[in-house]
Steps between C-alpha positions, in 0.01 A plus 500: 500500500501386855255708700516464874241695728643650813336694782591851603569634851418846558757690707552859577775690669412735788768769518377694805682380825730272285224235527552163329200423292378155411182423315257216551397290197169575354214257541567143375827610342666192644323276241783472244562296197796271486810651357753341258827417688788748426839356388745469796825687475821294496706496819866548496657250744793730571267762651413441864143563589428784728385433859146588573445710819330331787130607499365712785285326764140616483337539846126519483349811649122514427223440245287805383165480332496744204226720367370247242516190723836378397773479772859596539744303714771717632856374569804656633838412340727756662535809717300718250398243238141380488314293236130446446369206298155571366261222461149453344398180669791253466633677195798727543457818306822691565750596764550867618857574629587799719856558601734798562219712644302499183128381458387261254188543289285269290156499329271245337140543365441820691677379822784713630739354755790668681765325716635769730874501606393397868326181354136634522268445199234741375249433217211668336284478181478738227275793600562467868725733685859379568539410867778689687768292667424460867759629737692261720347492860738661746559328827309668779717606795427299809307697757699543819309340783549715812554288808360581847754594757437558883675600813388467869549764765420523867296821561552721817181350646647147474282382209632368172458686162569302174578750218418346177590636152338300218341518140180626655665767697620567854320374821566449866386200693474562868505225757575426867837375611345152511394522144125578538392721196356831596461701178634559147529848356579612136452829306136423441442446890806704631434503871385302806469578872559254783519547873609868471748438219454606135671323207482663155657517157586839366575587132799727488553569120613164355589365836261334743574528877358294785420716816441374844341764735464453884169670581524413865840630542433858376535445114858379456561337171750278314525498115641202311581429138421172328848355573402519870732794567393767754536813302327756734397531847264769627459584864253737652646794701356448859541871575180602315216246544238741394670541158750205464796579288651221290882464502600288196744483216405492136131445427430369845274782590284438203492139556399531863238763406344242261393320820191719494369314200209251549588153622330170569455368854609152594332301769704315763838557650842394371 
């Protein structure tokens, strides 16, 4: 009786998630005895052979080191079709195939390997917890970089104010008509005094106003927004110098009254 020894390939089917299950051969199962050739069937010349489909092109993706030191080389053969060739050294053990959204699972000598539908490979040994698939990183939204904008105005005293709105907040750069810098104010240093004139920033809710006050002329004031637009003008009623009355629209009175806050003194004349 002819007795031929053949190796066995352990395989199992994983039902959950409609996963396709492939098994890796055990140990040195590739060492096989020669087999006796089987008789070949006769071919009817009147029957035309079927045309074999063109094989898919395998595009290499990555190589993953598995838990027991073997490796899996991952290839993409279609939109949702991945294959992973498992190697021990130069010996190819098996190929896991994942397509149609189903994972592929194989095991060999205590090693468990899973090829996920997105082409990632996880592996673990018997007794170790099964690793969870890592979520795909989401692209981070680009942070909007706020650009700095500015506008220049000529103030009632003839000096120049550059109103700047930028990433670090609002500020005003004050200079002479010829461009010589005099001072810079912001919400941390909101006011400065020069030659009888006061320049200050006032926080009015969410809006910041720039106030120019004529101390030599009795306290008249002008209020600007950061587009350079004059939004308020406050004049002192000359009828009552002992108790001056401010005539203004909107929040002009409050803005002019803010002139009583502390200020820094600049040396020199503009």
